[in-house]
C-alpha positions in Angstrom: 0.3 0.1 -0.1 2.9 2.2 0.6 3.8 2.1 -3.3 0.1 3.2 -4.2 -0.5 7.0 -5.3 -2.8 8.6 -2.8 -4.9 10.5 -5.0 -8.3 12.4 -3.5 -10.0 9.8 -5.5 -8.2 6.5 -3.7 -8.7 8.3 -0.4 -12.6 9.5 -0.9 -12.9 5.5 -1.9 -10.9 4.3 1.2 -13.2 7.1 3.5 -16.3 5.6 1.7 -15.6 2.0 2.7 -14.4 2.6 6.5 -17.6 4.8 6.9 -19.6 1.7 5.1 -18.0 -0.5 7.8 -18.9 1.3 10.8 -22.3 1.7 10.1 -22.4 -2.0 9.2 -20.9 -2.8 12.5 -23.3 -0.5 14.5 -26.1 -2.6 12.9 -24.5 -5.4 14.1 -23.9 -5.0 17.2 -27.1 -2.8 17.6 -25.1 0.5 18.9 -27.4 3.5 18.7 -25.3 6.1 17.5 -26.0 10.2 17.7 -27.4 11.5 15.1 -24.8 13.6 14.1 -22.1 10.5 13.9 -25.2 8.7 12.0 -25.4 11.4 9.9 -21.4 12.1 9.0 -21.0 8.5 8.4 -24.3 7.8 6.2 -23.1 11.2 4.3 -19.4 9.7 4.1 -20.3 6.5 2.8 -23.5 7.1 0.7 -24.5 3.9 -1.7 -21.4 1.9 -0.5 -23.1 1.2 2.9 -25.1 -1.0 0.6 -22.9 -2.5 -1.3 -20.3 -3.1 1.3 -19.9 -7.1 1.9 -17.6 -9.1 4.7 -17.8 -12.8 4.2 -17.9 -13.7 7.8 -20.1 -11.0 8.6 -18.4 -10.1 11.7 -18.0 -6.3 11.1 -15.7 -5.7 13.9 -13.1 -7.5 12.5 -14.0 -6.2 9.1 -13.6 -2.5 10.4 -10.7 -3.6 12.7 -8.7 -4.8 9.0 -9.1 -1.8 7.6 -8.0 0.2 10.2 -4.9 -1.9 9.7 -4.8 -0.9 6.2 -5.5 2.6 7.0 -2.7 2.8 9.4 -0.4 1.3 6.8 -0.7 4.5 4.5 1.5 7.4 4.4 -1.3 10.6 4.1 -1.1 14.1 4.1 -2.7 16.1 6.1 -5.4 17.0 3.9 -6.5 13.4 3.8 -6.6 12.9 7.6 -9.2 14.6 9.0 -12.3 12.5 8.2 -9.9 9.5 9.0 -10.0 11.3 12.4 -13.6 11.7 12.7 -14.3 8.0 12.0 -11.6 6.7 14.5 -13.3 8.8 16.8 -16.1 7.6 16.6 -15.2 3.8 16.4 -12.8 4.3 19.5 -15.7 5.7 21.3 -17.9 3.1 20.4 -15.9 0.2 20.0 -12.6 0.8 21.3 -11.2 0.5 17.8 -8.2 3.1 17.1 -7.8 4.0 13.3 -5.2 6.6 13.2 -2.7 7.1 16.2 
């Protein structure tokens, strides 16, 4: 992943996928998100929320595995804001770190 060019489209796609996985985790765990968190994640995920899939349907594992991918990326500061916000949500509800 370090050799992948981090274009705006690439980062937006990664952000959408992470937000969609977090929404699916909230559904799986029957977690009630605040309206602000739900609105933010739904807006970011867009249609990806419907398309995202995980073979074992264990969304906590799905979010954690994606967090490992995000942590391995060398992101410019302009790309960090949404990952940091999503990471704050995952840390608050499930103790999952996204960005250190």
